[in-house]
OpenMM code with the backbone's topology and positions (N, CA, C; nanometers):
from openmm import Vec3, app, unit

residues = "MET GLN GLU LEU TRP GLN LEU PHE ILE ILE PHE CYS ARG ILE GLY GLY PHE THR PHE GLY GLY GLY TYR ALA MET LEU PRO ILE ILE GLN ARG GLU ILE VAL GLU LYS ARG ASN TRP ALA SER ASP GLN GLU ILE LEU ASP TYR TYR ALA ILE GLY GLN THR THR PRO GLY ILE ILE ALA VAL ASN THR ALA THR PHE ILE GLY TYR LYS ARG LYS GLY ILE ILE GLY ALA ILE THR ALA THR ALA GLY MET VAL PHE PRO SER MET VAL ILE ILE THR LEU ILE ALA ALA PHE PHE THR GLN PHE LYS ASP TYR GLN ILE VAL LYS HIS ALA PHE ALA GLY ILE ARG VAL ALA VAL VAL VAL LEU ILE LEU ASN ALA VAL ILE LYS MET TRP LYS ASN SER VAL LYS ASP TRP ILE GLY ILE VAL ILE PHE CYS ALA THR PHE VAL ILE ALA ALA PHE THR GLN ILE SER PRO ILE ILE VAL ILE ILE ILE SER ALA ILE ALA GLY ILE PHE ILE ASN ILE ARG LYS VAL GLU ALA LYS".split()
positions = [
    Vec3(2.5787, 3.7723, 1.9248),
    Vec3(2.5626, 3.6498, 1.8472),
    Vec3(2.6065, 3.5269, 1.9276),
    Vec3(2.7143, 3.5453, 2.0049),
    Vec3(2.7654, 3.4334, 2.0843),
    Vec3(2.6628, 3.3887, 2.1889),
    Vec3(2.5943, 3.4859, 2.2507),
    Vec3(2.4952, 3.4480, 2.3517),
    Vec3(2.3752, 3.3776, 2.2875),
    Vec3(2.3380, 3.4167, 2.1661),
    Vec3(2.2304, 3.3464, 2.0952),
    Vec3(2.2710, 3.2019, 2.0689),
    Vec3(2.3952, 3.1833, 2.0271),
    Vec3(2.4455, 3.0481, 2.0029),
    Vec3(2.4427, 2.9678, 2.1324),
    Vec3(2.4843, 3.0311, 2.2431),
    Vec3(2.4800, 2.9644, 2.3741),
    Vec3(2.3370, 2.9234, 2.4092),
    Vec3(2.2423, 3.0151, 2.3897),
    Vec3(2.1018, 2.9831, 2.4171),
    Vec3(2.0577, 2.8609, 2.3377),
    Vec3(2.0902, 2.8595, 2.2090),
    Vec3(2.0500, 2.7482, 2.1241),
    Vec3(2.1126, 2.6181, 2.1735),
    Vec3(2.2432, 2.6189, 2.1978),
    Vec3(2.3149, 2.4970, 2.2386),
    Vec3(2.2646, 2.4466, 2.3738),
    Vec3(2.2485, 2.5355, 2.4700),
    Vec3(2.2036, 2.4946, 2.6039),
    Vec3(2.0653, 2.4300, 2.5959),
    Vec3(1.9729, 2.4947, 2.5268),
    Vec3(1.8380, 2.4389, 2.5190),
    Vec3(1.8309, 2.3189, 2.4261),
    Vec3(1.9202, 2.3135, 2.3295),
    Vec3(1.9290, 2.1947, 2.2441),
    Vec3(1.9745, 2.0748, 2.3288),
    Vec3(2.0709, 2.0981, 2.4150),
    Vec3(2.1196, 1.9917, 2.5030),
    Vec3(2.0101, 1.9484, 2.6012),
    Vec3(1.9404, 2.0450, 2.6593),
    Vec3(1.8313, 2.0121, 2.7512),
    Vec3(1.7235, 1.9328, 2.6783),
    Vec3(1.6847, 1.9791, 2.5617),
    Vec3(1.5807, 1.9124, 2.4844),
    Vec3(1.6225, 1.7761, 2.4327),
    Vec3(1.7509, 1.7592, 2.4084),
    Vec3(1.7985, 1.6337, 2.3515),
    Vec3(1.8319, 1.5254, 2.4517),
    Vec3(1.8604, 1.5655, 2.5742),
    Vec3(1.9055, 1.4666, 2.6722),
    Vec3(1.8112, 1.4504, 2.7897),
    Vec3(1.6908, 1.5032, 2.7788),
    Vec3(1.5940, 1.4900, 2.8862),
    Vec3(1.4755, 1.4097, 2.8362),
    Vec3(1.4557, 1.2935, 2.8947),
    Vec3(1.3433, 1.2080, 2.8587),
    Vec3(1.2305, 1.2291, 2.9583),
    Vec3(1.1073, 1.2213, 2.9110),
    Vec3(0.9934, 1.2270, 3.0010),
    Vec3(0.9056, 1.3483, 2.9834),
    Vec3(0.9340, 1.4322, 2.8872),
    Vec3(0.8465, 1.5449, 2.8599),
    Vec3(0.8837, 1.6701, 2.9354),
    Vec3(0.7938, 1.7674, 2.9279),
    Vec3(0.8186, 1.9003, 2.9809),
    Vec3(0.8585, 1.9054, 3.1265),
    Vec3(0.7855, 1.8346, 3.2124),
    Vec3(0.8161, 1.8397, 3.3550),
    Vec3(0.9519, 1.7797, 3.3866),
    Vec3(0.9936, 1.6808, 3.3124),
    Vec3(1.1242, 1.6195, 3.3371),
    Vec3(1.2371, 1.7159, 3.3032),
    Vec3(1.2100, 1.8118, 3.2162),
    Vec3(1.3123, 1.9087, 3.1772),
    Vec3(1.3307, 2.0184, 3.2813),
    Vec3(1.2326, 2.0399, 3.3660),
    Vec3(1.2375, 2.1515, 3.4594),
    Vec3(1.3582, 2.1497, 3.5526),
    Vec3(1.3929, 2.0359, 3.6150),
    Vec3(1.5116, 2.0392, 3.7014),
    Vec3(1.6401, 2.0651, 3.6229),
    Vec3(1.6452, 2.0211, 3.4988),
    Vec3(1.7641, 2.0443, 3.4166),
    Vec3(1.7722, 2.1924, 3.3799),
    Vec3(1.6588, 2.2521, 3.3458),
    Vec3(1.6560, 2.3958, 3.3168),
    Vec3(1.7016, 2.4732, 3.4397),
    Vec3(1.6506, 2.4355, 3.5563),
    Vec3(1.6870, 2.5047, 3.6802),
    Vec3(1.8374, 2.4965, 3.7045),
    Vec3(1.8948, 2.3788, 3.6866),
    Vec3(2.0385, 2.3623, 3.7095),
    Vec3(2.1200, 2.4425, 3.6080),
    Vec3(2.0837, 2.4325, 3.4806),
    Vec3(2.1603, 2.5002, 3.3752),
    Vec3(2.1477, 2.6521, 3.3819),
    Vec3(2.0281, 2.7015, 3.4042),
    Vec3(2.0014, 2.8448, 3.3947),
    Vec3(2.0275, 2.9180, 3.5262),
    Vec3(1.9865, 2.8597, 3.6376),
    Vec3(2.0026, 2.9260, 3.7673),
    Vec3(2.1383, 2.8942, 3.8285),
    Vec3(2.1684, 2.7658, 3.8447),
    Vec3(2.2878, 2.7264, 3.9185),
    Vec3(2.4171, 2.7457, 3.8390),
    Vec3(2.4187, 2.7043, 3.7136),
    Vec3(2.5426, 2.7124, 3.6356),
    Vec3(2.5683, 2.8506, 3.5765),
    Vec3(2.4636, 2.9158, 3.5226),
    Vec3(2.4851, 3.0385, 3.4464),
    Vec3(2.4333, 3.1648, 3.5138),
    Vec3(2.3524, 3.1493, 3.6175),
    Vec3(2.2968, 3.2642, 3.6881),
    Vec3(2.2225, 3.3596, 3.5934),
    Vec3(2.1545, 3.3030, 3.4949),
    Vec3(2.0776, 3.3828, 3.3998),
    Vec3(1.9415, 3.4206, 3.4553),
    Vec3(1.8981, 3.3536, 3.5594),
    Vec3(1.7700, 3.3827, 3.6236),
    Vec3(1.7793, 3.3364, 3.7685),
    Vec3(1.6954, 3.3952, 3.8514),
    Vec3(1.6914, 3.3538, 3.9919),
    Vec3(1.5953, 3.2359, 4.0068),
    Vec3(1.6017, 3.1708, 4.1223),
    Vec3(1.5066, 3.0629, 4.1510),
    Vec3(1.3633, 3.1141, 4.1404),
    Vec3(1.3400, 3.2353, 4.1923),
    Vec3(1.2050, 3.2919, 4.1890),
    Vec3(1.1592, 3.3176, 4.0460),
    Vec3(1.2481, 3.3698, 3.9618),
    Vec3(1.2116, 3.3921, 3.8214),
    Vec3(1.1766, 3.2607, 3.7520),
    Vec3(1.2563, 3.1565, 3.7775),
    Vec3(1.2288, 3.0268, 3.7157),
    Vec3(1.0927, 2.9746, 3.7615),
    Vec3(1.0618, 2.9895, 3.8899),
    Vec3(0.9300, 2.9478, 3.9393),
    Vec3(0.8186, 3.0254, 3.8698),
    Vec3(0.8410, 3.1557, 3.8503),
    Vec3(0.7415, 3.2366, 3.7797),
    Vec3(0.7264, 3.1901, 3.6353),
    Vec3(0.8379, 3.1601, 3.5694),
    Vec3(0.8329, 3.1112, 3.4311),
    Vec3(0.7587, 2.9774, 3.4243),
    Vec3(0.7832, 2.8895, 3.5219),
    Vec3(0.7126, 2.7611, 3.5252),
    Vec3(0.5620, 2.7845, 3.5387),
    Vec3(0.5255, 2.8747, 3.6305),
    Vec3(0.3830, 2.9015, 3.6533),
    Vec3(0.3173, 2.9579, 3.5275),
    Vec3(0.3829, 3.0549, 3.4655),
    Vec3(0.3281, 3.1127, 3.3425),
    Vec3(0.3286, 3.0083, 3.2314),
    Vec3(0.4366, 2.9313, 3.2230),
    Vec3(0.4467, 2.8273, 3.1209),
    Vec3(0.3390, 2.7218, 3.1338),
    Vec3(0.2958, 2.6954, 3.2557),
    Vec3(0.1897, 2.5973, 3.2795),
    Vec3(0.0543, 2.6501, 3.2341),
    Vec3(0.0339, 2.7805, 3.2465),
    Vec3(-0.0976, 2.8367, 3.2152),
    Vec3(-0.1109, 2.8828, 3.0707),
    Vec3(-0.0017, 2.8876, 2.9970),
    Vec3(-0.0088, 2.9279, 2.8565),
    Vec3(-0.0112, 2.8038, 2.7676),
    Vec3(-0.0659, 2.8169, 2.6480),
    Vec3(-0.0713, 2.7003, 2.5588),
    Vec3(0.0684, 2.6493, 2.5239),
    Vec3(0.0816, 2.5196, 2.5144),
    Vec3(0.2089, 2.4602, 2.4756),
    Vec3(0.2723, 2.3813, 2.5876),
    Vec3(0.3908, 2.3334, 2.5587),
    Vec3(0.4664, 2.2511, 2.6527),
    Vec3(0.5376, 2.3417, 2.7523),
    Vec3(0.5265, 2.3100, 2.8801),
    Vec3(0.5814, 2.3956, 2.9851),
    Vec3(0.7310, 2.4217, 2.9661),
    Vec3(0.8081, 2.3215, 2.9292),
    Vec3(0.9525, 2.3406, 2.9133),
    Vec3(0.9835, 2.4317, 2.7949),
    Vec3(0.9088, 2.4186, 2.6877),
    Vec3(0.9295, 2.5056, 2.5711),
    Vec3(0.8896, 2.6482, 2.6063),
    Vec3(0.7778, 2.6643, 2.6756),
    Vec3(0.7356, 2.7976, 2.7179),
    Vec3(0.8395, 2.8605, 2.8099),
    Vec3(0.8931, 2.7822, 2.9023),
    Vec3(0.9952, 2.8321, 2.9940),
    Vec3(1.1203, 2.8728, 2.9172),
    Vec3(1.1629, 2.7914, 2.8229),
    Vec3(1.2789, 2.8260, 2.7395),
    Vec3(1.2536, 2.9564, 2.6648),
    Vec3(1.1328, 2.9730, 2.6153),
    Vec3(1.0972, 3.0957, 2.5429),
    Vec3(1.1100, 3.2172, 2.6340),
    Vec3(1.0599, 3.2076, 2.7568),
    Vec3(1.0693, 3.3197, 2.8506),
    Vec3(1.2145, 3.3520, 2.8843),
    Vec3(1.2941, 3.2491, 2.9063),
    Vec3(1.4355, 3.2702, 2.9390),
    Vec3(1.5073, 3.3346, 2.8209),
    Vec3(1.4825, 3.2836, 2.7006),
    Vec3(1.5428, 3.3427, 2.5816),
    Vec3(1.5026, 3.4880, 2.5648),
    Vec3(1.3757, 3.5174, 2.5907),
    Vec3(1.3279, 3.6552, 2.5798),
    Vec3(1.3973, 3.7453, 2.6813),
    Vec3(1.4125, 3.6955, 2.8028),
    Vec3(1.4794, 3.7743, 2.9065),
    Vec3(1.6238, 3.8052, 2.8665),
    Vec3(1.6911, 3.7086, 2.8058),
    Vec3(1.8325, 3.7266, 2.7702),
    Vec3(1.8515, 3.8160, 2.6479),
    Vec3(1.7711, 3.7944, 2.5429),
    Vec3(1.7981, 3.8617, 2.4154),
    Vec3(1.6730, 3.9077, 2.3415),
    Vec3(1.5633, 3.9269, 2.4118),
    Vec3(1.4429, 3.9767, 2.3464),
    Vec3(1.3786, 3.8720, 2.2558),
    Vec3(1.3120, 3.9208, 2.1521),
    Vec3(1.2378, 3.8321, 2.0614),
    Vec3(1.3300, 3.7297, 1.9956),
    Vec3(1.4448, 3.7737, 1.9471),
    Vec3(1.5364, 3.6800, 1.8798),
    Vec3(1.5883, 3.5752, 1.9786),
    Vec3(1.6070, 3.6138, 2.1037),
    Vec3(1.6471, 3.5176, 2.2066),
    Vec3(1.5380, 3.4156, 2.2342),
    Vec3(1.4125, 3.4630, 2.2369),
    Vec3(1.2990, 3.3725, 2.2579),
    Vec3(1.2899, 3.2708, 2.1449),
    Vec3(1.3052, 3.3191, 2.0225),
    Vec3(1.2992, 3.2296, 1.9062),
    Vec3(1.4149, 3.1302, 1.9091),
    Vec3(1.5337, 3.1781, 1.9424),
    Vec3(1.6528, 3.0923, 1.9453),
    Vec3(1.6414, 2.9843, 2.0524),
    Vec3(1.6016, 3.0235, 2.1738),
    Vec3(1.5880, 2.9259, 2.2826),
    Vec3(1.4798, 2.8229, 2.2499),
    Vec3(1.3700, 2.8690, 2.1939),
    Vec3(1.2617, 2.7777, 2.1559),
    Vec3(1.3082, 2.6803, 2.0488),
    Vec3(1.3780, 2.7335, 1.9484),
    Vec3(1.4296, 2.6467, 1.8411),
    Vec3(1.5261, 2.5433, 1.8979),
    Vec3(1.6130, 2.5861, 1.9891),
    Vec3(1.7062, 2.4928, 2.0515),
    Vec3(1.6351, 2.3836, 2.1294),
    Vec3(1.5279, 2.4204, 2.1986),
    Vec3(1.4544, 2.3233, 2.2796),
    Vec3(1.3813, 2.2213, 2.1930),
    Vec3(1.3222, 2.2644, 2.0816),
    Vec3(1.2405, 2.1715, 2.0029),
    Vec3(1.3189, 2.0960, 1.8956),
    Vec3(1.4340, 2.1478, 1.8548),
    Vec3(1.5095, 2.0832, 1.7470),
    Vec3(1.5429, 1.9368, 1.7766),
    Vec3(1.6019, 1.9056, 1.8928),
    Vec3(1.6341, 1.7646, 1.9191),
    Vec3(1.5097, 1.6758, 1.9216),
    Vec3(1.4011, 1.7275, 1.9775),
    Vec3(1.2780, 1.6481, 1.9828),
    Vec3(1.2276, 1.6160, 1.8432),
    Vec3(1.2352, 1.7135, 1.7543),
    Vec3(1.1912, 1.6890, 1.6167),
    Vec3(1.2756, 1.5807, 1.5513),
    Vec3(1.4069, 1.5876, 1.5713),
    Vec3(1.4963, 1.4871, 1.5123),
    Vec3(1.4699, 1.3502, 1.5744),
    Vec3(1.4628, 1.3454, 1.7078),
    Vec3(1.4435, 1.2183, 1.7781),
    Vec3(1.3088, 1.1555, 1.7419),
    Vec3(1.2035, 1.2353, 1.7420),
    Vec3(1.0704, 1.1823, 1.7089),
    Vec3(1.0668, 1.1302, 1.5659),
    Vec3(1.1316, 1.2007, 1.4759),
    Vec3(1.1367, 1.1543, 1.3368),
    Vec3(1.2075, 1.0196, 1.3275),
    Vec3(1.3195, 1.0054, 1.3980),
    Vec3(1.3927, 0.8780, 1.3970),
    Vec3(1.3125, 0.7666, 1.4644),
    Vec3(1.2513, 0.7984, 1.5771),
    Vec3(1.1710, 0.6970, 1.6467),
    Vec3(1.0547, 0.6522, 1.5585),
    Vec3(0.9884, 0.7485, 1.4968),
    Vec3(0.8758, 0.7134, 1.4099),
    Vec3(0.9205, 0.6230, 1.2958),
    Vec3(1.0400, 0.6475, 1.2475),
    Vec3(1.0898, 0.5673, 1.1356),
    Vec3(1.1250, 0.4245, 1.1778),
    Vec3(1.1730, 0.4071, 1.3021),
    Vec3(1.2254, 0.2765, 1.3420),
    Vec3(1.1520, 0.2079, 1.4571),
    Vec3(1.0618, 0.2770, 1.5267),
    Vec3(1.0016, 0.2224, 1.6478),
    Vec3(0.9260, 0.0922, 1.6236),
    Vec3(0.8513, 0.0854, 1.5181),
    Vec3(0.7720, -0.0357, 1.4949),
    Vec3(0.8602, -0.1590, 1.4803),
    Vec3(0.9841, -0.1388, 1.4375),
    Vec3(1.0758, -0.2519, 1.4225),
    Vec3(1.1307, -0.3002, 1.5566),
    Vec3(1.1362, -0.2100, 1.6575),
    Vec3(1.2023, -0.2435, 1.7835),
    Vec3(1.1107, -0.2457, 1.9056),
    Vec3(0.9849, -0.2043, 1.8925),
    Vec3(0.8988, -0.1865, 2.0092),
    Vec3(0.8734, -0.3137, 2.0885),
    Vec3(0.8810, -0.4284, 2.0256),
    Vec3(0.8531, -0.5535, 2.0957),
    Vec3(0.9767, -0.6173, 2.1589),
    Vec3(1.0925, -0.5594, 2.1396),
    Vec3(1.2145, -0.6126, 2.1999),
    Vec3(1.2097, -0.5889, 2.3508),
    Vec3(1.2400, -0.6914, 2.4279),
    Vec3(1.2369, -0.6803, 2.5736),
    Vec3(1.3337, -0.5741, 2.6244),
    Vec3(1.4496, -0.5638, 2.5637),
    Vec3(1.5480, -0.4655, 2.6103),
    Vec3(1.4948, -0.3235, 2.5949),
    Vec3(1.4200, -0.2976, 2.4895),
    Vec3(1.3603, -0.1653, 2.4684),
    Vec3(1.2543, -0.1393, 2.5755),
    Vec3(1.1705, -0.2376, 2.6040),
    Vec3(1.0683, -0.2234, 2.7078),
    Vec3(1.1324, -0.1970, 2.8441),
    Vec3(1.2398, -0.2705, 2.8750),
    Vec3(1.3085, -0.2530, 3.0036),
    Vec3(1.3772, -0.1169, 3.0116),
    Vec3(1.4348, -0.0735, 2.9011),
    Vec3(1.4997, 0.0578, 2.8993),
    Vec3(1.3980, 0.1677, 2.9290),
    Vec3(1.2817, 0.1622, 2.8649),
    Vec3(1.1795, 0.2631, 2.8898),
    Vec3(1.1251, 0.2551, 3.0319),
    Vec3(1.1177, 0.1369, 3.0893),
    Vec3(1.0746, 0.1236, 3.2290),
    Vec3(1.1735, 0.1942, 3.3214),
    Vec3(1.3017, 0.1764, 3.2957),
    Vec3(1.4043, 0.2440, 3.3753),
    Vec3(1.4013, 0.3944, 3.3570),
    Vec3(1.3814, 0.4381, 3.2351),
    Vec3(1.3745, 0.5815, 3.2069),
    Vec3(1.2568, 0.6446, 3.2808),
    Vec3(1.1416, 0.5779, 3.2819),
    Vec3(1.0240, 0.6318, 3.3511),
    Vec3(1.0514, 0.6513, 3.5001),
    Vec3(1.1188, 0.5569, 3.5630),
    Vec3(1.1507, 0.5695, 3.7057),
    Vec3(1.2437, 0.6887, 3.7287),
    Vec3(1.3450, 0.7012, 3.6456),
    Vec3(1.4391, 0.8127, 3.6593),
    Vec3(1.3684, 0.9469, 3.6416),
    Vec3(1.2762, 0.9539, 3.5495),
    Vec3(1.2018, 1.0777, 3.5253),
    Vec3(1.1195, 1.1153, 3.6481),
    Vec3(1.0558, 1.0187, 3.7115),
    Vec3(0.9785, 1.0462, 3.8326),
    Vec3(1.0693, 1.1036, 3.9412),
    Vec3(1.1875, 1.0481, 3.9577),
    Vec3(1.2822, 1.0971, 4.0585),
    Vec3(1.3239, 1.2406, 4.0268),
    Vec3(1.3533, 1.2697, 3.9002),
    Vec3(1.3920, 1.4056, 3.8617),
    Vec3(1.2794, 1.5053, 3.8875),
    Vec3(1.1578, 1.4664, 3.8572),
    Vec3(1.0438, 1.5547, 3.8821),
    Vec3(1.0255, 1.5766, 4.0319),
    Vec3(1.0370, 1.4712, 4.1113),
    Vec3(1.0255, 1.4829, 4.2566),
    Vec3(1.1330, 1.5766, 4.3120),
    Vec3(1.2540, 1.5647, 4.2616),
    Vec3(1.3626, 1.6531, 4.3031),
    Vec3(1.3287, 1.7989, 4.2714),
    Vec3(1.2734, 1.8238, 4.1531),
    Vec3(1.2335, 1.9598, 4.1158),
    Vec3(1.1236, 2.0116, 4.2080),
    Vec3(1.0286, 1.9255, 4.2432),
    Vec3(0.9200, 1.9648, 4.3337),
    Vec3(0.9769, 2.0046, 4.4698),
    Vec3(1.0710, 1.9288, 4.5200),
    Vec3(1.1317, 1.9595, 4.6506),
    Vec3(1.2028, 2.0941, 4.6459),
    Vec3(1.2784, 2.1193, 4.5397),
    Vec3(1.3469, 2.2488, 4.5262),
    Vec3(1.2470, 2.3630, 4.5166),
    Vec3(1.1414, 2.3436, 4.4380),
    Vec3(1.0402, 2.4485, 4.4243),
    Vec3(0.9665, 2.4703, 4.5560),
    Vec3(0.9404, 2.3618, 4.6298),
    Vec3(0.8762, 2.3721, 4.7616),
    Vec3(0.9589, 2.4641, 4.8515),
    Vec3(1.0886, 2.4404, 4.8571),
    Vec3(1.1758, 2.5194, 4.9442),
    Vec3(1.1745, 2.6673, 4.9077),
    Vec3(1.1579, 2.6980, 4.7786),
    Vec3(1.1587, 2.8369, 4.7341),
    Vec3(1.0211, 2.9022, 4.7359),
    Vec3(0.9159, 2.8240, 4.7468),
    Vec3(0.7808, 2.8785, 4.7345),
    Vec3(0.7009, 2.8762, 4.8634),
    Vec3(0.7099, 2.7699, 4.9381),
    Vec3(0.6261, 2.7519, 5.0569),
    Vec3(0.7064, 2.7989, 5.1776),
    Vec3(0.6776, 2.9242, 5.2189),
    Vec3(0.7602, 2.9852, 5.3234),
    Vec3(0.6842, 3.0168, 5.4519),
    Vec3(0.5521, 3.0015, 5.4500),
    Vec3(0.4730, 3.0302, 5.5693),
    Vec3(0.3468, 2.9439, 5.5687),
    Vec3(0.2626, 2.9623, 5.6693),
    Vec3(0.1426, 2.8789, 5.6801),
    Vec3(0.0487, 2.9002, 5.5624),
    Vec3(0.0455, 3.0225, 5.5073),
    Vec3(-0.0400, 3.0493, 5.3912),
    Vec3(0.0043, 2.9627, 5.2735),
    Vec3(0.1344, 2.9576, 5.2517),
    Vec3(0.1879, 2.8742, 5.1441),
    Vec3(0.1561, 2.7272, 5.1645),
    Vec3(0.1640, 2.6821, 5.2892),
    Vec3(0.1333, 2.5416, 5.3189),
    Vec3(-0.0139, 2.5119, 5.2899),
    Vec3(-0.1030, 2.6022, 5.3311),
    Vec3(-0.2466, 2.5823, 5.3064),
    Vec3(-0.2750, 2.5801, 5.1565),
    Vec3(-0.2196, 2.6769, 5.0832),
    Vec3(-0.2416, 2.6813, 4.9381),
    Vec3(-0.1827, 2.5566, 4.8725),
    Vec3(-0.0640, 2.5157, 4.9167),
    Vec3(-0.0018, 2.3953, 4.8610),
    Vec3(-0.0907, 2.2733, 4.8831),
    Vec3(-0.1347, 2.2535, 5.0066),
    Vec3(-0.2161, 2.1348, 5.0382),
    Vec3(-0.3479, 2.1353, 4.9610),
    Vec3(-0.4143, 2.2508, 4.9568),
    Vec3(-0.5411, 2.2597, 4.8837),
    Vec3(-0.5192, 2.2339, 4.7347),
    Vec3(-0.4150, 2.2927, 4.6805),
    Vec3(-0.3841, 2.2735, 4.5387),
    Vec3(-0.3503, 2.1285, 4.5097),
    Vec3(-0.2735, 2.0662, 4.5971),
    Vec3(-0.2375, 1.9258, 4.5782),
    Vec3(-0.3618, 1.8377, 4.5758),
    Vec3(-0.4502, 1.8580, 4.6717),
    Vec3(-0.5720, 1.7764, 4.6789),
    Vec3(-0.6572, 1.7965, 4.5537),
    Vec3(-0.6749, 1.9217, 4.5131),
    Vec3(-0.7565, 1.9497, 4.3937),
    Vec3(-0.6928, 1.8875, 4.2697),
    Vec3(-0.5618, 1.9069, 4.2537),
    Vec3(-0.4933, 1.8556, 4.1338),
    Vec3(-0.4879, 1.7030, 4.1319),
    Vec3(-0.4666, 1.6428, 4.2482),
    Vec3(-0.4484, 1.4973, 4.2535),
    Vec3(-0.5799, 1.4201, 4.2490),
    Vec3(-0.6863, 1.4774, 4.3024),
    Vec3(-0.8080, 1.3993, 4.3200),
    Vec3(-0.9300, 1.4509, 4.2443),
    Vec3(-0.9104, 1.5499, 4.1589),
    Vec3(-1.0219, 1.5981, 4.0767),
    Vec3(-0.9765, 1.6078, 3.9316),
    Vec3(-1.0687, 1.6360, 3.8464),
    Vec3(-1.0388, 1.6526, 3.7040),
    Vec3(-1.0341, 1.8004, 3.6654),
    Vec3(-1.0178, 1.8884, 3.7630),
    Vec3(-1.0134, 2.0316, 3.7353),
    Vec3(-0.8855, 2.0640, 3.6584),
    Vec3(-0.8984, 2.1473, 3.5575),
    Vec3(-0.7859, 2.1864, 3.4728),
    Vec3(-0.6752, 2.2518, 3.5554),
    Vec3(-0.5484, 2.2199, 3.5262),
    Vec3(-0.4372, 2.2850, 3.5965),
    Vec3(-0.4418, 2.4375, 3.5854),
    Vec3(-0.4910, 2.4888, 3.4753),
    Vec3(-0.5013, 2.6341, 3.4586),
    Vec3(-0.5959, 2.6918, 3.5633),
    Vec3(-0.7099, 2.6267, 3.5827),
    Vec3(-0.8068, 2.6721, 3.6834),
    Vec3(-0.7459, 2.6626, 3.8230),
    Vec3(-0.6748, 2.5552, 3.8507),
    Vec3(-0.6107, 2.5372, 3.9817),
    Vec3(-0.5109, 2.6502, 4.0069),
    Vec3(-0.4308, 2.6845, 3.9073),
    Vec3(-0.3322, 2.7922, 3.9225),
    Vec3(-0.4016, 2.9262, 3.9424),
    Vec3(-0.5060, 2.9525, 3.8653),
    Vec3(-0.5787, 3.0794, 3.8788),
    Vec3(-0.6421, 3.0905, 4.0173),
    Vec3(-0.7049, 2.9833, 4.0639),
    Vec3(-0.7656, 2.9838, 4.1977),
    Vec3(-0.6585, 3.0060, 4.3046),
    Vec3(-0.5440, 2.9402, 4.2902),
    Vec3(-0.4348, 2.9575, 4.3867),
    Vec3(-0.3828, 3.1006, 4.3849),
    Vec3(-0.3719, 3.1588, 4.2662),
    Vec3(-0.3255, 3.2975, 4.2552),
    Vec3(-0.4235, 3.3924, 4.3233),
    Vec3(-0.5511, 3.3730, 4.2975),
    Vec3(-0.6534, 3.4581, 4.3599),
    Vec3(-0.6503, 3.4420, 4.5117),
    Vec3(-0.6391, 3.3189, 4.5591),
    Vec3(-0.6308, 3.2948, 4.7040),
    Vec3(-0.5089, 3.3655, 4.7626),
    Vec3(-0.3951, 3.3533, 4.6958),
    Vec3(-0.2737, 3.4197, 4.7433),
    Vec3(-0.2889, 3.5704, 4.7490),
    Vec3(-0.3526, 3.6275, 4.6474),
    Vec3(-0.3743, 3.7730, 4.6447),
    Vec3(-0.4624, 3.8157, 4.7609),
    Vec3(-0.5786, 3.7516, 4.7758),
    Vec3(-0.6714, 3.7911, 4.8813),
    Vec3(-0.6125, 3.7704, 5.0205),
    Vec3(-0.5487, 3.6591, 5.0426),
    Vec3(-0.4906, 3.6315, 5.1746),
    Vec3(-0.3829, 3.7339, 5.2077),
    Vec3(-0.2967, 3.7631, 5.1118),
    Vec3(-0.1887, 3.8577, 5.1390),
    Vec3(-0.2381, 4.0015, 5.1494),
    Vec3(-0.3444, 4.0381, 5.0773),
    Vec3(-0.4036, 4.1715, 5.0939),
    Vec3(-0.4577, 4.1860, 5.2356),
    Vec3(-0.5275, 4.0838, 5.2827),
    Vec3(-0.5810, 4.0883, 5.4198),
    Vec3(-0.4679, 4.0940, 5.5216),
    Vec3(-0.3598, 4.0239, 5.4920),
    Vec3(-0.2441, 4.0236, 5.5817),
    Vec3(-0.1838, 4.1643, 5.5912),
    Vec3(-0.1725, 4.2315, 5.4768),
    Vec3(-0.1170, 4.3671, 5.4737),
    Vec3(-0.2118, 4.4644, 5.5435),
    Vec3(-0.3420, 4.4510, 5.5194),
    Vec3(-0.4405, 4.5388, 5.5827),
    Vec3(-0.4419, 4.5223, 5.7340),
    Vec3(-0.4132, 4.4021, 5.7814),
    Vec3(-0.4134, 4.3752, 5.9255),
    Vec3(-0.2966, 4.4435, 5.9961),
    Vec3(-0.1927, 4.4751, 5.9211),
    Vec3(-0.0750, 4.5403, 5.9822),
    Vec3(-0.1040, 4.6825, 6.0025),
] * unit.nanometer
topology = app.Topology()
chain = topology.addChain("A")
for resn in residues:
    res = topology.addResidue(resn, chain)
    for name in ("N", "CA", "C"):
        topology.addAtom(name, app.Element.getBySymbol(name[0]), res)
């Protein structure tokens, strides 16, 4: 029961104090789950991110669900998910109730401008950490560059990009093993 409570509180804190959506939560999840608690490895978190990106829903919520499931099965998945979405539900309800009254205030506009910059930095930091754990050879560099170009300069769905990258990784590594 104590670990379920921990799951709820940790993901409630992540969900409540991370602005910028799912991707902005990823570095916080990595720090809380991998670095502080050792509940998952860097590789597992990368796998959860990849699966979370290709499944319906918000990547951070999907990742929380996978982590909760790993820790405590179905009830852990439900608890972690509830913890992640609870603060957002409360915050969105409050914002919806009061936003129209404050949206034109310059201080609110400036605050959101600052928050957006901070979110970009946090996402960039997460990308750098994931790069170090994922791109380990020339094959990884080629897949990374091709994926970046496709994702940045086309309208191809991220799901298709991930599937194509997975297939490329499988075929390239099969050929690599066969060559040995």
